[in-house]
C-alpha positions as CSV (number, residue, x, y, z in Angstrom):
1,X,-28.7,-81.7,-5.1
2,X,-30.2,-80.5,-2.2
3,X,-33.2,-77.8,-2.4
4,X,-35.1,-75.9,-0.3
5,X,-38.3,-74.8,-1.6
6,X,-40.1,-71.9,-0.1
7,X,-43.8,-72.1,0.2
8,X,-43.6,-75.6,0.1
9,X,-46.9,-76.5,1.5
10,X,-48.9,-74.0,-1.1
11,X,-50.6,-75.4,-4.0
12,X,-47.4,-74.6,-6.5
13,X,-45.1,-75.6,-4.1
14,X,-45.9,-79.1,-2.9
15,X,-46.4,-80.1,-6.3
16,X,-42.5,-79.3,-7.4
17,X,-41.7,-81.1,-4.0
18,X,-43.3,-83.7,-4.9
19,X,-42.4,-84.1,-8.6
20,X,-38.5,-83.2,-7.6
21,X,-38.6,-85.9,-4.9
22,X,-39.6,-88.6,-7.3
23,X,-37.0,-87.7,-9.6
24,X,-34.0,-87.9,-6.8
25,X,-33.5,-84.9,-5.3
26,X,-33.3,-84.0,-1.8
27,X,-36.1,-81.9,-0.7
28,X,-37.2,-79.8,2.0
29,X,-40.4,-77.7,2.6
30,X,-40.0,-73.5,4.3
31,X,-43.9,-73.5,5.3
32,X,-45.6,-71.1,8.3
33,X,-48.8,-73.4,7.2
34,X,-50.9,-70.3,7.3
35,X,-53.1,-71.3,5.1
36,X,-55.5,-74.0,5.8
37,X,-54.9,-76.2,3.0
38,X,-51.1,-76.3,4.2
39,X,-52.1,-78.7,6.4
40,X,-53.4,-81.0,4.0
41,X,-50.4,-80.3,1.7
42,X,-48.4,-81.3,4.8
43,X,-49.5,-84.7,5.2
44,X,-48.2,-85.5,1.3
45,X,-45.2,-84.1,2.4
46,X,-44.8,-86.5,5.3
47,X,-45.5,-89.1,3.5
48,X,-42.5,-88.7,1.2
49,X,-40.5,-88.1,3.7
50,X,-40.0,-84.4,3.0
51,X,-39.3,-82.2,6.0
52,X,-41.1,-79.1,6.4
53,X,-39.7,-76.0,8.6
54,X,-42.1,-74.4,10.4
55,X,-41.8,-70.3,10.4
56,X,-42.3,-67.2,8.4
57,X,-39.7,-66.2,6.0
58,X,-39.4,-63.1,7.0
59,X,-37.3,-64.6,10.1
60,X,-33.5,-63.8,9.1
61,X,-32.0,-65.2,11.8
62,X,-34.1,-68.8,11.9
63,X,-33.7,-68.6,8.2
64,X,-29.7,-68.6,8.6
65,X,-29.2,-71.5,10.8
66,X,-31.2,-73.8,7.9
67,X,-29.2,-76.3,6.4
68,X,-26.6,-75.5,3.7
69,X,-28.6,-76.4,-0.1
70,X,-27.3,-76.3,-3.5
71,X,-30.8,-74.2,-4.5
72,X,-33.4,-72.9,-3.1
73,X,-36.5,-72.4,-5.2
74,X,-38.4,-69.0,-4.0
75,X,-42.1,-69.4,-4.4
76,X,-43.9,-68.2,-1.3
77,X,-46.0,-65.6,-1.7
78,X,-49.1,-63.8,-0.6
79,X,-50.7,-64.2,-4.1
80,X,-54.5,-62.3,-3.3
81,X,-54.0,-59.2,-5.4
82,X,-57.4,-58.0,-3.6
83,X,-56.0,-58.5,-0.2
84,X,-52.5,-57.1,-1.2
85,X,-54.5,-53.4,-0.5
86,X,-56.1,-54.6,3.3
87,X,-52.9,-56.0,4.4
88,X,-50.1,-54.4,3.1
89,X,-47.3,-55.1,5.7
90,X,-48.5,-58.9,5.2
91,X,-47.6,-58.6,1.5
92,X,-44.2,-56.7,1.8
93,X,-42.8,-58.9,4.5
94,X,-43.5,-61.9,3.1
95,X,-43.1,-60.8,-0.5
96,X,-40.6,-58.7,-0.8
97,X,-38.3,-58.9,2.8
98,X,-38.9,-62.7,2.4
99,X,-37.1,-62.4,-0.8
100,X,-34.1,-60.5,0.4
101,X,-34.3,-63.0,3.2
102,X,-33.7,-65.8,1.1
103,X,-31.2,-64.0,-1.2
104,X,-28.6,-63.3,2.1
105,X,-28.8,-67.2,2.6
106,X,-28.2,-67.8,-0.8
107,X,-25.3,-65.3,-0.5
108,X,-24.2,-67.0,2.5
109,X,-23.7,-70.6,1.2
110,X,-22.9,-69.5,-2.5
111,X,-26.8,-71.7,-3.3
112,X,-28.4,-71.2,-6.9
113,X,-31.9,-69.5,-6.6
114,X,-35.1,-70.5,-8.7
115,X,-37.8,-67.3,-8.4
116,X,-41.5,-67.4,-9.5
117,X,-42.5,-63.8,-10.5
118,X,-46.0,-62.9,-11.5
119,X,-47.7,-61.5,-14.7
120,X,-48.8,-58.6,-12.5
121,X,-45.3,-56.6,-12.3
122,X,-46.9,-55.7,-15.9
123,X,-48.5,-51.9,-15.1
124,X,-52.7,-52.1,-15.2
125,X,-52.3,-50.0,-18.0
126,X,-50.7,-52.8,-20.4
127,X,-53.8,-54.5,-20.2
128,X,-56.3,-52.3,-19.9
129,X,-54.7,-50.1,-23.2
130,X,-55.1,-53.4,-25.6
131,X,-59.0,-54.0,-24.4
132,X,-59.6,-50.1,-23.9
133,X,-63.8,-51.0,-23.4
134,X,-64.8,-50.6,-19.8
135,X,-67.4,-52.1,-20.7
136,X,-66.8,-55.7,-22.7
137,X,-70.2,-57.5,-23.9
138,X,-68.7,-60.0,-26.5
139,X,-66.0,-62.1,-27.4
140,X,-62.0,-60.4,-26.8
141,X,-60.3,-61.1,-29.6
142,X,-57.1,-63.0,-29.0
143,X,-54.0,-61.1,-30.3
144,X,-51.4,-59.4,-28.3
145,X,-49.3,-61.1,-26.0
146,X,-47.1,-60.1,-23.4
147,X,-43.4,-60.7,-22.6
148,X,-40.0,-59.8,-21.4
149,X,-40.1,-56.6,-23.4
150,X,-42.7,-55.3,-22.7
151,X,-42.9,-51.6,-20.8
152,X,-43.1,-52.6,-16.7
153,X,-43.2,-48.9,-15.5
154,X,-46.4,-47.6,-14.1
155,X,-49.1,-48.8,-11.6
156,X,-49.6,-52.8,-11.2
157,X,-50.5,-53.5,-7.5
158,X,-48.5,-53.2,-4.4
159,X,-48.6,-57.2,-4.7
160,X,-47.1,-57.1,-8.3
161,X,-44.7,-54.3,-7.0
162,X,-43.5,-56.6,-4.2
163,X,-42.7,-59.6,-6.9
164,X,-40.8,-57.0,-9.8
165,X,-38.7,-55.5,-6.5
166,X,-37.8,-59.0,-5.9
167,X,-36.5,-59.6,-9.3
168,X,-34.4,-56.9,-9.2
169,X,-33.1,-57.8,-5.9
170,X,-32.1,-61.3,-7.6
171,X,-30.9,-58.8,-10.2
172,X,-28.3,-56.6,-8.0
173,X,-27.6,-60.2,-5.8
174,X,-26.2,-62.0,-8.8
175,X,-23.8,-58.8,-10.0
176,X,-22.6,-58.0,-7.1
177,X,-22.2,-61.5,-5.6
178,X,-21.8,-64.0,-8.7
179,X,-25.3,-66.0,-8.1
180,X,-26.7,-67.6,-10.5
181,X,-30.6,-67.3,-10.6
182,X,-33.2,-68.1,-13.4
183,X,-36.3,-65.9,-12.9
184,X,-39.9,-67.8,-14.4
185,X,-43.1,-64.7,-14.7
186,X,-45.6,-67.0,-14.5
187,X,-49.6,-66.1,-14.9
188,X,-52.5,-67.7,-14.2
189,X,-51.6,-71.7,-12.9
190,X,-53.9,-74.2,-12.2
191,X,-54.3,-78.1,-11.5
192,X,-54.5,-80.6,-8.6
193,X,-53.9,-79.5,-4.9
194,X,-55.7,-76.2,-5.6
195,X,-58.5,-76.3,-2.8
196,X,-62.0,-74.4,-4.8
197,X,-60.6,-71.2,-2.6
198,X,-60.7,-67.6,-3.8
199,X,-57.3,-66.9,-2.9
200,X,-55.9,-69.6,-5.1
201,X,-57.9,-68.5,-8.3
202,X,-60.8,-68.5,-10.3
203,X,-60.4,-72.3,-12.3
204,X,-60.6,-74.0,-8.9
205,X,-63.3,-71.5,-7.6
206,X,-65.4,-71.8,-10.9
207,X,-64.5,-75.8,-10.7
208,X,-65.8,-76.1,-6.6
209,X,-68.8,-73.8,-6.7
210,X,-70.1,-75.8,-10.2
211,X,-69.6,-78.9,-8.5
212,X,-71.1,-77.9,-4.8
213,X,-73.8,-76.2,-7.2
214,X,-73.1,-72.8,-5.1
215,X,-74.0,-69.5,-6.9
216,X,-70.9,-67.2,-8.7
217,X,-70.7,-64.0,-10.4
218,X,-69.1,-62.3,-13.1
219,X,-67.9,-59.2,-11.7
220,X,-66.6,-56.2,-13.9
221,X,-66.4,-54.7,-17.5
222,X,-70.1,-54.5,-16.9
223,X,-70.6,-58.2,-15.7
224,X,-70.6,-60.1,-18.9
225,X,-67.9,-62.7,-18.2
226,X,-65.4,-61.5,-20.9
227,X,-62.4,-61.2,-19.4
228,X,-59.8,-63.2,-20.8
229,X,-56.4,-65.2,-18.9
230,X,-53.8,-67.6,-20.0
231,X,-53.9,-71.0,-17.6
232,X,-50.6,-72.9,-17.5
233,X,-51.5,-76.7,-16.2
234,X,-49.3,-76.9,-12.9
235,X,-47.4,-80.0,-14.7
236,X,-46.1,-78.0,-17.2
237,X,-44.9,-75.6,-15.2
238,X,-43.1,-78.5,-13.1
239,X,-41.9,-80.0,-16.4
240,X,-39.7,-76.5,-17.0
241,X,-38.7,-76.3,-13.2
242,X,-37.2,-79.4,-14.1
243,X,-35.3,-79.0,-17.1
244,X,-34.3,-75.7,-15.5
245,X,-32.5,-77.4,-12.9
246,X,-30.6,-79.6,-14.8
247,X,-29.3,-76.9,-17.0
248,X,-28.5,-74.4,-14.3
249,X,-25.0,-74.4,-14.7
250,X,-24.8,-73.9,-18.6
251,X,-28.5,-71.8,-18.4
252,X,-28.7,-68.8,-15.7
253,X,-28.8,-65.5,-14.9
254,X,-32.1,-65.3,-17.3
255,X,-35.8,-64.2,-17.0
256,X,-38.9,-65.8,-18.6
257,X,-42.3,-65.4,-19.2
258,X,-44.0,-68.7,-18.8
259,X,-47.9,-68.8,-19.0
260,X,-50.7,-71.1,-21.0
261,X,-50.2,-68.8,-23.9
262,X,-52.6,-69.8,-26.9
263,X,-52.0,-73.0,-26.2
264,X,-54.5,-72.5,-23.1
265,X,-56.4,-70.3,-22.4
266,X,-60.3,-69.2,-21.4
267,X,-62.7,-65.9,-20.3
268,X,-65.1,-66.7,-17.7
269,X,-68.1,-67.2,-19.5
270,X,-65.9,-70.1,-21.6
271,X,-65.0,-71.5,-18.4
272,X,-68.4,-71.7,-17.0
273,X,-69.4,-73.5,-20.6
274,X,-66.4,-76.2,-19.6
275,X,-67.3,-76.6,-15.8
276,X,-70.9,-77.5,-16.7
277,X,-69.8,-79.9,-19.4
278,X,-67.8,-81.5,-17.0
279,X,-69.4,-81.3,-13.8
280,X,-72.3,-82.0,-15.5
281,X,-73.8,-79.1,-13.1
282,X,-75.4,-75.8,-14.4
283,X,-75.2,-73.0,-11.7
284,X,-76.4,-69.5,-11.2
285,X,-74.2,-67.1,-12.5
286,X,-75.0,-63.4,-11.1
287,X,-73.9,-60.3,-12.4
288,X,-71.8,-57.0,-11.1
289,X,-71.2,-54.7,-13.0
290,X,-68.3,-52.7,-10.8
291,X,-65.2,-53.0,-11.8
292,X,-62.4,-53.6,-9.4
293,X,-59.0,-51.2,-9.8
294,X,-56.9,-54.3,-9.7
295,X,-58.9,-56.1,-12.4
296,X,-57.3,-56.3,-15.5
297,X,-59.4,-57.3,-18.9
298,X,-57.0,-59.4,-20.8
299,X,-53.4,-61.3,-20.2
300,X,-51.8,-63.9,-22.5
301,X,-47.8,-64.4,-22.3
302,X,-45.9,-65.0,-24.9
303,X,-43.6,-68.1,-24.5
304,X,-41.0,-67.7,-27.3
305,X,-37.9,-66.7,-25.0
306,X,-38.5,-69.9,-22.5
307,X,-39.6,-71.9,-25.7
308,X,-36.5,-71.3,-27.6
309,X,-34.3,-72.0,-24.5
310,X,-35.6,-75.4,-23.1
311,X,-37.8,-76.6,-26.1
312,X,-40.8,-76.4,-24.0
313,X,-43.9,-75.7,-24.3
314,X,-47.3,-76.4,-22.8
315,X,-48.7,-79.3,-23.4
316,X,-51.8,-79.3,-21.8
317,X,-55.1,-77.1,-22.5
318,X,-57.5,-75.1,-20.9
319,X,-59.8,-78.6,-21.0
320,X,-57.1,-80.9,-19.3
321,X,-56.4,-78.0,-17.1
322,X,-60.2,-77.9,-16.1
323,X,-60.4,-82.0,-16.4
324,X,-58.0,-82.8,-14.0
325,X,-58.3,-79.8,-11.6
326,X,-62.3,-80.9,-11.4
327,X,-61.3,-84.9,-11.0
328,X,-59.2,-83.7,-8.1
329,X,-61.6,-82.1,-6.3
330,X,-64.2,-84.1,-6.8
331,X,-62.0,-86.9,-5.9
332,X,-60.6,-85.2,-2.5
333,X,-63.9,-83.2,-1.3
334,X,-64.4,-84.9,1.5
335,X,-60.8,-84.8,3.0
336,X,-60.8,-81.1,1.5
337,X,-63.5,-80.1,3.7
338,X,-61.8,-81.3,6.3
339,X,-59.0,-78.8,6.3
340,X,-61.8,-75.4,5.9
């Protein structure tokens, strides 16, 4: 099987490319290398003779000239939620127009598509109604979980809007043109090949700051650090997508919630304690009470549907996520700094 991975030099894309190449698939990548860390990942792909096409995903003229693929895995995205307020054109063009262009390519070549969506498609009100307090000064009880049956109407962030609209585009293309697809709504994903930068998520950022003994802040909801997210280890995600590829002719046109669920979750404060334990470093944590309009206090994925369908569930808890990310960052610290 010949597979194209969009965003193939990003965190998720690179991990997928390397794993799937090791399984015997022919892998190509599409990545404009706009992020500094992507140049590091490109070297990893080059070592495995994985070709990268360097251009923007919104350039349809170049996309239609690409070779024919059996499957396209679309994980190209401008994923920083706060950035979506400042760079609207970039977010729309990459996340929505980019997926539209990929779908036209899929239609032309009669390919299949696996799309990595986001838990941010759920409205902000869903999380805020679960934890009603604007000041969270104590530990949150883990109760509510989100899945495919939850309400999706309401304000969600511009980033979340582009991902939801892309989901809907895929469903429409599938119905009109008989395209086989899988959509995975992912929460926070972390693990090796994250560089400790804010736009890749709070887990690697927290570890990197501890490793380098730099200051951090608890931001929002009073600044106590009790906000909760589940976290999926990148290896658990690649395990799932490998299963999905193998079974896509029999199991397709499905939408799944995919996350760490109750197997792997943390608050910011809990993550601080874990980082202190693993890195042996204690840093200053500041307190900023003001909450961003896009910040949510709570999200836990319900994997019931995907677990039942594929007999899959996360194997790695938050301790292993943090440990594996820490070991990778520590081992590659000098190399990483060259790319920033």
